[in-house]
Structures are given as C-alpha cells and as structure tokens.
N, C-alpha and C positions, 0 to 999 in steps of 0.2 A: 503494498502498498504508499509508503515513501513513493516509489513512481508517481502513483496514482496526484499523491500533496506536488509534489516535483513539478505536474505538467499546469495541477490549476493555482504553484504560484509564478506560474508564467507567464500565463493566463492572466492574472490580476491586476500588472500595472494597467492594461484598458479597462478595467471595469473602476479599478480609484481615480486614476487623471486620464480618462478620458480621452477620444483618437489624439485630439490638437487642434490648440483655431485657425492651422494654416488646414487641415483636412476640412475640418468643418464651412469652411471659406469657398469650399469646392463645393459646396453640394448647392441645393434650391430649397431647402431650407430653410439656413444661417447665409449662403451666399447670393443668391436668387437676388439684392441691392445690386451688386453691381453690372452694369453692366458693359457689353461688349467696348463699347472705344474705352471704359477705362481700364479695361486688361488689356488691351492693346497698348495705350499708353506706360502701363506697366512693365509688358514687352519691352517696347523699346529704350526702357531706363537699363530694362535688365542686359538687351542685348551693351548696349553705350558704357557699356562696365566692362565689360572682352578690349575694350579698342582699346589702342594706345593713347593714352590722357596724359598733359603735363604735370608736374609733379605743383606744380601749385591751381591745378581742378581735386587734390587729395584733400579727402575728408575724410571724417573721423569714425574711427569704426564702430557700429553700431552694438553695443555689450547684451546680448540676453539675456535674461534669469534662466539659468540652469539647476535643474534639481535634482540631486542623488540618492532618492526615495527609489524611485523606480528601476534604479543601479543595487540599493540595496537588497533591492525585492529578491533581482533577478542575479544576484551572489548568495543568499537565502537557497534560492533552488538548486542552483548546484551543488551545492555542501546534502540537499539532502537527498538528489540526485548522488551525489558520491556513496554516502551511508545505503541507501535503494545497490549502485551497483553490485555495492563490496563483498555484501549478504548474497546477491545473485550468484558469484564469481566462485566464492566458495561454499557456503550452503549448500547453493542448488545442484550443481556441477558434483559437489560428491552427494549428496543426494542421491543423483540419478546413479552412479559409480559406486553407491551404498547396496542399491537397489535393481541392481542387471549383477548380470553373468560376465567376471572380465571380455571374457571373450568377444561379450558384445558393446564391450564400453568403445573402443573405437569407433563403431558405426553411428551407437548411439551417439556420440562425443560431436563426431565431426555433421550427423543431421540438423545438432544445432545450436554448433555453431553456420551453418546454410544457413538459417532462418536467422541468426544472426546479421549474416552479412546482406537478410534480402531484406531487414529490418528498412535499413537507410535510402534502400530505392525506392519504396512504396511512398518510404518522408518524403523521399524528393517529387513524390506523384504527388501525394497530400498539400505539399507546399504550393505545389503550381495546382492545384482548383482552388483553395482556401485566398491565390493573392490575384484572383480576374477578381474576387468578391471584394468589394469596394469594405474598406476597415470601420464602416458606422452601417451595416446592413437597411436596416431600418429607414436614414437618410438617402436622398437619389439624387446624385452625382452629376455635375455640370456634362464632368468629362469623361472617357471611354481606357481602358486596362492600358494603351499603346502612351496615353500623356505620361511625360517621363516624371508629373508632379502626381501618378495617382499614389495612394498606399491602398494595400488590399489586404485582407482580416489575416495579419500577421498572429492573430491570438486564435482565430475558431480552430486551429489542428490539434490545440493543445487541450482543447476541452472533447473534441473527438478521441482521440490519442489518452488522456484521464478513462475515459467513457470505457473502453477499449482496455484499458489495462486493470480496472474498477471491478470488470465481470470476470476477467481472468484469473484477478489475484484471489476474487470468492473461488474459484472453481480449486485451484492450487490449496487452498487452504480447508476444504476437503479429505483432501489428504493421507491416511495415516501417517505416521514416525515413523514406520516401518512395513515394508507394504508384506504381504503375508507370503508369500514366497522367498521373498531375501531372510526371514524370519527362520524360517524350515530352514535355510540355506546356512544361518549364523547358527544356527543351533546344533545344528550336524555338525557341523567345523569346530566349535565346542566340546563337544563329544570328542573327537576324535582329539582334539590334543590334551582334551584333559586321562583318556585310556593311553596314549603314548605316553602322555607323564608323568604315570603311574607306572607303567610298563618298565620307564627308566629309572634305576638306583641314583639316589641325589638327583635327576634333575630341577633343577631351579620350574617355579611355577611364574605365568603367566604374570607382569602385577596386575595387579586389581584398577580397576579403573575408580576412580573412590570422585565422589560430588564436585563442578569444577570449582578453585579455588585462585586466587593471586598466590600462593605457592604455587600452585600445580599450573600453574600459564605460566609461567617463572623454570620454572623445568622441562617447561615442554619447550619453552623458546627456545634453553639451552639446547636441549638437545636436538634440535632443527640448527640451531644456528654452528654445530659440530658434526653436523650430518655433510660429509667434502661433497659428496654428490647434488646433493641441493644447495649447495652452497655454489660450486661453479656453477649449474643449470640456472639458479638464480641472476650471477651476473651476467653469463651470456645473454639470455633477456633482456635484463638492464641494458646493455650496451644496443643490440636490437633494436628494441621500443626507441631508442637517443638514438642512433640511426635513420629507423624512420619515421619517426616525427616530423618530417621538414616534406615528406610524399603522402600526408595524413591529411596532412592541418593546409599546406600548402601549395601545394601541385595545381587548383584550379589561377588561383596567381601566377606563378608560373606556368604553366601554358598561355594564357590572355599573354603577359611579359617578350616569352622565348618566339608562341610562331602567331600571333597576333591573333589570336579566335576570342570571340567574345567568349561574356562572361555566360551565358547560356548554353553555349558550348560545352563552355568548359567545365561548367556544375556537371551537364550529362555525361561526362566523358568519366569524371571520378566517380558522380553517384552511380553509376549503373553499366557502364563496360568495362573498365577496370573492376569494380567489383563481381559484378556476372563470375569475373577468372576465379578470386577469389575464392568466390564460395564454387566453384564448380572443382579445385582446388581439397580445398578441404571435404568437400562428397568426395570424390574419389582417392584420396588416400585412406580417405576410414574405412573405407568398405574394401582397399585392400589391401592394411593391415588385418582387418579382422579376418582376412579372406588364406590371409599366407601366415599370421603371424608369428611375422621377425623378430629375433632376439632384440634385448635392450641395445647390442653394441650396434645389431646392423643400422636401426633405428637412429639410435646419435650418428652415428658415417654418416648414415642421410644426412643427419640435420648441417654437416660439417660441409659437404658436397653445396646443401642447398645457401648457405650465406656465402662461400666461394663465386657464386653463380652471381647472389643478388650483389658483388664487392663487384664485380666483372660488369654489372647491367647499372653501376652508380659511373664508372668508370666512361660507358659507351654513352649514357646518357650527357656528361663534361662535355662527349667532340662534337653531340649530335643536336645543331645551330644552324638560325637561319642567320646566312651574312648579309642579306637583304636588308632584313629587322635592321638586325645592326648597325644599319651607313646609312637609316634614313633621317633615323632619327637629327635637328638639333637644339639642342641645349647654348641657349644668347639669353641668360638672363640680366635686366639688363644696371651696367654700373652705375653705384651712385656712390660719392663721399667725394673728399677732395682731389683725392691723388690718384682718383678713376680715369678709367682710358676710355676716350668715348666710342660709341662704340654705336652703330647702326640705330637701333632700341634704346641708346641712354639717355635721352629726352621721356620719354615713358613710365609711368606709376604705373608698374603690373602687383605688384605686391600683394593682392588683395582677387586680385585676374584667378577665375577657376579653373581648375584645367578642362581643357577644349581646345584640343587638337584641330590645325588646319593643315593643307597642302596646299603649296606655293607652287607655283606655276611652272618653280625650277626642278619637281617632282622631289621637298625635300616637307616634311613632317616639323610644322610648330608645335609650341605648348599652347600656344592660344596667339591670339589674333595681335594682342598687345607683346606679346613677344617674338612677333614677327615684325613688329613694329606698325602694321594696319592701324590708320587712323579714319577713315571711310568704311564704312557698308549698303550694299546696295541691297533691294531684292525685284526681279523681275513681277512680270503676271504669271505667272508657273506656281513662285513661292523657293526659290531656290536661291539664296545669301552665295552673295561675293562678297568679300573683304577688301580693298582696293588700296590706294595709296601708303604700299606697303614697305618701307625703308630695307628691312632687311630681304629683300626679292627684290632684287633691283637688272633692270639688262644693262649694261657697262657696253658704252663705246670711247674712240679716239680717237679725235682727229687734226692736223695740222692747216689741213685743207681750210682757206680765208673765203671760200664760198661757202662752206658749210657749217661753216663756224658761223659767218653771219647768219643764214638761214634758221639753222638751230636757235642764234637767240632771238630774233625775231619771234619765231614762234615763238617763244617765250616770256616778252617784250621786254628783255633786259639788250640795252647795248654793250656796247663790249667795253666802252668804258669803264661801264661800273664793275670790273674786272683788273681795272687795273690797279696798283696797290707802288708802293715804294722802293718793292722787292720783284715787279712783273711779277710774280704769283701769287695767289690768292684763289679761296675755294665761300659759293654761297653759294647758299638754297631756294628753290621758287617752286612754287608746286601750285603756277596761273597758269597751269594751261590742263583739258580737257582733250582723252584724249582715243579714240575712235578702233575701240574690237576687229575682231572676224565676225563676231556673232553681233555687233550691232550694237555693244552694250558701252559706256561710256564711264572713261574709267578717272579720276585723277594723281595724278603721278605723282610720288616726290623724286622730283629732280635733281641734283648736288651736281655743281658744274665746279672743276678743276683745274685751270689754268695754270704754267708752266712752262713756262718758256714762251714758246710761239704752241706751245701743245694745249686745246684743248680737252679733256675727259671731262664725261658726264653721265650721270647713273640714274638711272628713270624705274619709281618704283613699282613693284610688279604686286600682283595679285594675287588670294589663294582663295581658298573653298574649304565650310566647314569640318572638318573629316579628316583624320589621319591618311598619308598616301597609301593606294594599295602593297601590300608585299605579297609575293604568295610563297607564301612557306608551309604548301599544305605537305610538298611531300615529303620534309623536315619534321612536320606533326603525325606522319601517317606510324614515318621508321617508330619515330619518337613512343607511339601509342599502342606499337609491334611491338616493338621491348618493352612499353610500360605492364601490358595484357599478359607478356612470357612471363616475367620477373613476380607478377601474381598471382599466375598459378604456380610457380614454380614456387614461391613463398609461405605460400600458404598449405603447401603437402608438409610440411615441419610442422605444424600446430598439435596435432593430434601426439603423434610423438612425444614433443614437448612434455604437454602435460600426463602420460604416463610416465611419463621416468620419472617425473615433479608425484603422481602421486604413489608410486610404487618403491622409490626410494626408502618410504616412512612406512615406520607402523601402522594400522590400521588404527588407530585411535588417534593419532597422528597427521591425517591426509587431511580435516577441515582446514589444521591452524598450519600446516604448511601453504598449504595457497591463500591463506590471509596472509602471510610470511610475505610469503612472495608478491604478493601486489601491494604490502605495504612500503616492500622493496621498491616495488618494478612505481610508486607512486612520489618517495621520495628520492626515487634519485630520476629517475625520466621524466615521469608524466608531468609535473611541477617542471621542473627545471628544465626541460629540451626545449618545447615554446618558447621558454622565456632568451637562452640561449639562441636560439636562428631563431627568433624575433628579430633582438638584438642585429645580429650575423645582415637580416635585411636589411636596416634599416641603413645600415653599416656602406650598404649598397646602392645608397637612396642618392640618384639625380640632382633631384629636383622635389622638395620639398611646399606643400599649399602653407598657406602663410593664416593663422585666421589673430582675434582683437589680443585674447591673452599669448598662446601661447602658436607652433609648427604645429601645421592640421597635419591630411595623411599624404604619404609618397605617391608622387605628380609620376613621376619617371626614373624606372633600373635602372642599374648597366644590365643587358642582359650578359656580356660577356663575361662580365667578375659573379654575375650571379651561375650561369650556365658550373664554371669550376671550383669555384671556393662550397656552391651550396654542394654541391653533387659529389663532390671526394671527398671531404668532411665531411660527409653520411657518409660516404663506404670505407672510408678509415674504423667511422663508430664499429660500423659492421663485420668489421674485418676484425677487431679486438675482440666483437663477441663470438666470431669464427673460431679463435683461436683459444675461447675455453669450454666451444663446445669440443675442440679435441680433447680439454681437459673431461666433458664428461664424456666422450668414447673411450676415456683409457676406464674412469672406475667403474664402469658399467659393466664391467665384463661378465660380473657373478651376479648380475640383476636380473631375476625376473618377472617375465611380463606377464607372462599369461601361462603361472601355476597352474591353475585346472586344468592345463590340457595337457602336462605330463605324466594326469593320471592313463593306467592303460584300460581300455573299454571294460573290464569285469569289475572295477569301481568305480569306474564310473556311472556304471549301471544301478550297481548295489547302493553309491550316492543318495541319483533317482529316488532310486525305492524309498531308502530314509527319510528327504525332503516330500516324499506323497504319507507318509504314515506323519510326518509330522503339522504335513496340512488336512489334514484326518479325524489327528484330537484337534485342534482346532476349531 
C-alpha cells in the first residue's frame, strides 16, 4: 500500500495548488475575456524578446514568487516509494523463492523481471493518453494539444495507477504467509535434517531461529559482511549500477544531443524499443537456466562475459557520432565588459533570450535570433517567419574598382568622402537599404563597410529561419540503436544468475536480509551518488547556459564530442571494475550449489514427493 500512498502524494499538488494561473488563462471560463488582438500583441512582444536588442533597452528581470511546498510533497512521495520498493525487492522476491521449487525459481524470477520491465512501456502509453487531456478537464481550453502552451493532465495517471495498485494490494494481502505445498516441503526438509543430525555422533544442531531483535540483526549483518561471495557479488553490482546509471537516466538527452532526434523519438526508443530487448533477454535467460540448470561457476563466467561485452559496447558508443551535428552549431555569446573584443553580436543583449535555434543562410545553426545578431523579423502570408538584418550571418565582398565602389555606396546613400579619415582607414555601419531576395521578400541588411587604402570591403547582414539546420544523422542513429538493443539484451541475461548467486550463497534464514543488505549498499553507493556524479559531469560539458533572474537556468547546448567520449568511457571504466569483481565471484562459487534438489536421484525425488503429499493430506 506504500505505492498507493506514493501515487496519491504525486497527484496531490494539483488538488492542493490547482493547475496554475497560466493554465487557467487559456480556458474559456477564465481567459475568455482576452480577445484575439490582445493575444497577438502579447505574441509580438514575445517574439521581440528573441531579437537582438541594444543594452540600453535592457529591462529589469521580473521575479515571480516561488512555492517550495509542492516540491516538498513530491520529495516525500519519493521517500514513500523507496520504502515500498525496498519491501518488494526484498520480502517479495524472497517470498516467491521460498514458495517455489529451486528449479523453477529462475523462470519465475525472469517472468517477474519481464513484467517489471513491461511496466515502463505501459507507463509511457498511459502518460501519452493523459497528456492529451487538458490539465483541468472540467474547463474548456482555448488551444489544442499541439500548441506549445498546452498543459496535459499529468496528475491523472497517478490516480489510475494508484487505483490499480490498491486493488492488487488487496489481492496480495489475502495470500498466506506460507503456501501449503511450500510448508509441506519445508517440514520434510526439517525432518530429514533432524534424522541426519541424530544419526551423526556429535553433529551440531542447526541454530534455532529466535524472535527478531536488535542483537539478532547485528549478528545477521555480521554474518553477511563476512560472506566473501556475497560481498564480492554486491561490490560488482555497485560498480555495474554506477556504470549503467547514465544510460538509465540520460539516454533520451544523449540521443537528442548526439543524433538530433526529437524528444518524442528519444523517449519512445528508450521506453519501448530498448526496453523490449531487455525484457526479452531476462525472459529467455530465466527459461534457459531452468531448462539446463548450469552450475554456479558457469553462471558466474557468463556474467564476466556479459561485463566484457558491455565494456566493449561503451567503447563502441564513444565512436558512434555524427560529424555533421558536431560542426553545425555556432556558439557565439555576446561579449561584455571593458576589455571585451567586438563581435558580430556584441551590441546585442541576449542574457535572458530563451533557447530558440535558427538556421542561417550559411547553413549554420545559431542559439537564437539574438545570438545570430538578427534585429528584425518578417512573417509572410502563409505564417512563415524569417529573421533578417542578422549581423553574424553576412555576405562579404571586397573591391578596388572605383565604379563598383561608387555604385555600391550610392545604393546606401553614402558618399565616398564619408569613408575618408586622417589615416585613410575607416569602418562604418549602415542599415539603410532594402534588398529584394529571390522569392520577392524584402530584407533590411546590416551592412558594414571598411575602407583600407583604395580597397573597399563590405558585408551585408543575412537572414535566418526558425529551427536548427537539418543534419542527417539517421545512419549513425540506427547504428547506435542497434548496438544499444544488443547490449540491452545481453546485459539482461545476467540478472537471473546474479540473483541466484545472492540467495544461494547464504543460509535460508538470511535470504531476505541478504537482499536488503545488497539493496542498502546499492542505494548508498550507486543509486544516490551516481546520478549526482554523472549530472555534474554533464553540466561540465555544457557550452551555453540559460539565465534566469536569480541564477543560471537549464543547459541549452552541450558539447557532443566531449559528451560522447567522456561519458561513455567513464561508464565503461566503472563497468570494467564490476567485471573484475565478477571474476572474483567466479573464483569463489566453485563449490556453491544452485539446484541442490536436482542432485537427488529419481527414487529420492519420488519419495520426497510422496512425503509432501502426505503432509498436505494431514493439513
């Protein structure tokens, strides 16, 4: 039921604080008083903020009151989720293992992991459905869901999931503490153990399980901490989790940055395609282990091979890049300060301009119209916008021909005497001429004229269109996707064997504690620090930061080349260390039995089944 509380807490900010003023203003009930002309004026002002403006037009930043309470509620929801998840992965998996035959555990475990991986795919579909509904379903929105201002009903999915979890929780609560057949099997094993101990002189009795206490917990954890196989396996998992963290969390962002794919495509690939291969790998490996029953050493050796292949995959990622993407973006931040060097956009005030890339006529992408030095924008009858008078997108020419110089200067209404100085060298700017482009539209170029001796140089400001310049990274993206799917499949095949080593290298009474111990180490040393570490690493790769009134905002542009090498090679290094510890597990599990039930001969197996049936009849 903790997950039900998690879902309710996640949805509660909407009911406690409402959809927000901006969302209400876009509905007929609350925003109907705003007419079309007013909205158009607002849009024009918004577009003007994207253009190059002088610093004399700098306006104060409007600070808005923030509210920390919703963030606190969401943080509390994550805490509750962690408690519920811990119970599921320790007590839940242990319950399944205790109530099934050891020969069936790999298949059931893989089936459990399969459905666990199927969840995110269903979640993405549910999110897509909910976000098509307006955030306030009872109100009539004035815009459709294709408008960038649209806010979907993000909270609705949590209520649907909470209801489903509540029903399933009620069903699980009806299960007995121990299933009848499993209880009979345990009683048979205990009887055999007592008979074996009684037949051996001086044989030590198995420790009697006492009531849970602090002392018992300390003794249990001491026993686990001295188990070399368990510790080595847990350390291996810690490094694996650390190395895989950037691929679990930042893959959509990585695909967007490296291969210029949309956010929707990146999310779909991460949440469905790659996940399907992981689920398939878990499912197949579980049934293969159940069918062929390999020894612990074979499974540990397979984990070593999986680790080496994962390292090779990380190295392959580092060399699957898109050169066109890495060379098409122009990073030119307007210079400021007394010692700054004048640039094409040094007169522009772009501090608070949002990231809105434009494609220049030179086929280069700029961060925004302001960063491209564009001072004007025009919109044709079809609604297509063009940014003009762009100082950073220039068409340059040089001439010493007197007739050419005179005709060009006359077109700008400038006499040649205006270019003469005592040094006979000068530079002036003019923006007085309208040019007609091939399609008949008018552009007002920023023209810079430089005269050095008899040579006249001039550059005419160009134009840009909204959106980044198209870059074809499809082949590289398909190659990356192929490698990722292969590694997802191979990596998932080691999950069942890793779990079996964990629960078989400890006594029956320590299984749940061993899983909780491993999860505690993973959370403390991987799940908490790894996102922080790789998040810091990504921040260090940022080329352009957005700016807010009180602090820096989101990263607008990452260095794709540095990201590709540093991120993948660092992740590969962590996975390699984990593989080394997997080698230690391989060395330590040479005497570990995974399927000890299958070591019995057919007669003993038949007798045990009869004993189990006898106990069931007595119950």
